[in-house]
N, C-alpha and C positions, 0 to 999 in steps of 0.2 A: 882385163874386164870387159865386156863386151855386152851392148843390147840387143836384145832379139825381139824384133816385132813380129810376132806369131799371129797371122791373118786367116780365119776361116774364108772359105770362098763365098761368095754372094748365094743368094737364094735360087733354087732350081725348082722346077714342076715337081720332080721327084721328092724334094724336101717338102713341099706342101701336102703332098699325097702322103708321106712318111714311107716311102718306097725306098728300099735299101740301094745305095748306088755302088759302094765298093769301087772296083775299077771299071765300071761302066762309065762311058764318056759322055755325061749328059752337060748341057749346056745351061747358062743362067737364063732365067726367064726375066722378064720385064722388071719385076722388083729385085732381082738380082743384079741387073745393069744398073738400076739406081744406086743400090748400096755400093757398087764399085764405084760409080761416079763420086759419091760422097767420101768414100775413103781417099780417092784420088785428090779431093779437094783439101781434105783435112791434113795429110800427109805432105802436102806440096812444099811448104818452106821448111819442113824439119830434115836436117841431115842425115842423109843414108848414103852408106857405102857400096851396097850391093842390093838387088832384088832377085830373089829365087822363088821359083813357083814349081809346084806338081805340074808335070805334063799333061795332066787331065783339062779338059778346055774349061771346067767350070773355076777351076783355080788360075789357069793361065789367062783366061779374060779378065778375071778379077785385078790379076798382078799387072796386066797392060794397062789399066785404068789409072793405076799408080805409077807406073813407069814413062807412058808415053807423055805426060804432061811436063814431066821432069827431063825429058830427052835421054831418058835411060834405057838400056836393053834390060830384058826379062832373062835370067838365067835358068834354063829348065834342069829339074832335079827329080828324076823318077823316083828317088828314095822317098820323096816327099808325098807321095800316092797315099791315098786311103788304104784300108787294109782291105785284102781281097776275100770276099766272103762266099766264092764259087756259087753253088747252085741257089744261094738264099738271094743273090743280086737279081733286081728286076721285080721283087716281090714285097708286099706289107706283111707285117707282122702275123696277122691270122693266116695267110697263105702259107707262111714258113712253117707255122705250128702245125697246119692241116698235113703238109707233105711230108715234113721232117720233124716229128715231135720229139724224138730222142736228141736229134742234134739241136733243136730249138732249146729243149731243156738246158744242154750243156751252154749253149751262148748265155742265157738268161742267168745262169749262175756263174759266169764269166771264168769256164774252165780253160786255162791258160794253155794248155796242151790240144784242146779239141779240134779236129779238123773237119770241116763241114764237107758234105758232098761236092764233087767238081761240078761247075756248069760250064758258062762259055770260057772261065779262066778257073785255074787250079788254086784253092783256097789256102789261105795262110793260117797258122794258129796264132793266138794271140801273142803269145811269147815271141814268134817268129816278126811279127809284126813290130812290136815294141822294140825290139832288138835293131830291126832294120832302120826305122824311122830315128831312133834316138842316136843310132851310129851317124846316121846322115846328119843331123843337125849339129852333133859334135864336131863332125869334119868340117862343115861350112863356118861354125863358129868359131874355130882354131885357125881359120885363116889369119896370117899375121898382117898387122897395119889396119884393122876395120876395128870401128867404134860402134857401127849400129849398122845393123841388116834387117831386110824385110824377109820372111817366108811365107809365102801364101800357099795354104795347104787345106787340110780337111780336119772333121771334128775328130776322129780318133787319133790324129796326130797331137792334137792339142791336148786329147785326153792323156795321153802316154807322156807329155811334158808335165803336166800339172801332176800326175803321180809321182813321177821322178823328183820334182822340185818338193813335193810337200812330204815324201816318203808314204803316201797313201798305197796300200796294196792294191794289186791289180785284180784281185778277186772280189774287192769291195764293191757294191753298186755305186755308180757316180752320183755325187751329191753338190755338184758345181756345175755352172752353166758353159755351154760350148755354143756359141752364138753365131749364125750367119754373118759374115762381114765385121766382125768383132775385131778390135785390137788388143792382143794379148802381150805385154810387156813383161819379159823375162831377162834376168842377167844370168852370163855364164863367165865363170871365174877359171875357166880351165879344168874344173872338177866337177862342180856342181851348179845346177840352176837355182835360181832364186826369183820367185814371182814379184814384180814390182806393181803391176796392176793388171786385173784380170777381167775380161767380158766387158770390155768397154765398147759401147754403142752409141755414145753420145754425138757422134759425128752424124749418124745417119739420117737426121733431120736437115741436112744441109745439101739437098738434092731434092728434085721432083720428077716424076715420071713423065711430063711434057719435055723434059731435057734429054733424055736419053735415045731418041730415035738416030741420032747421028753415031751412036755407038754400036748399032745393030748391023 
């Protein structure tokens, strides 16, 4: 049995604007840096065997705020990246709907095999994305000799794990929280995920904006 601390990256300006990020490499804003600092403080005394992160900088910078005070390294895993949305990336919902109405409708009904038009990157289907991310997490969780690991990742990845743990169908609309800089504790027994505690943001009061200048 291993405990996974699944952490969504801190806030970015595109999160605030509700602009789709996907594989676009967007950095944390000031609030995101504050959230990362609070995460680092919260987890400083908790035993952790490894810290993994998506290679996108919004996740990496969040992970570094946890790792550096502990004297640990961040291990990059491209498999922990957010889903690639192709041409949708960089746009807000009304813009996507206006430019790609049929594809937008497929996205909203969570069509697992819909592939959106390519943009800077080639889009993944929801089925491909979930397979990629869950395979990656299972591989990391099955590393022998570990009791607790941190995985700093993205909202879509948390969504995939929650659905796998609860048996919730991919096609159903999300009815659970996926929050920036949240700690989501999940156990893995070699076969199944089980949710221990979800969407914990109680730690986010433990840092101020005045403290983050040294992180930038």
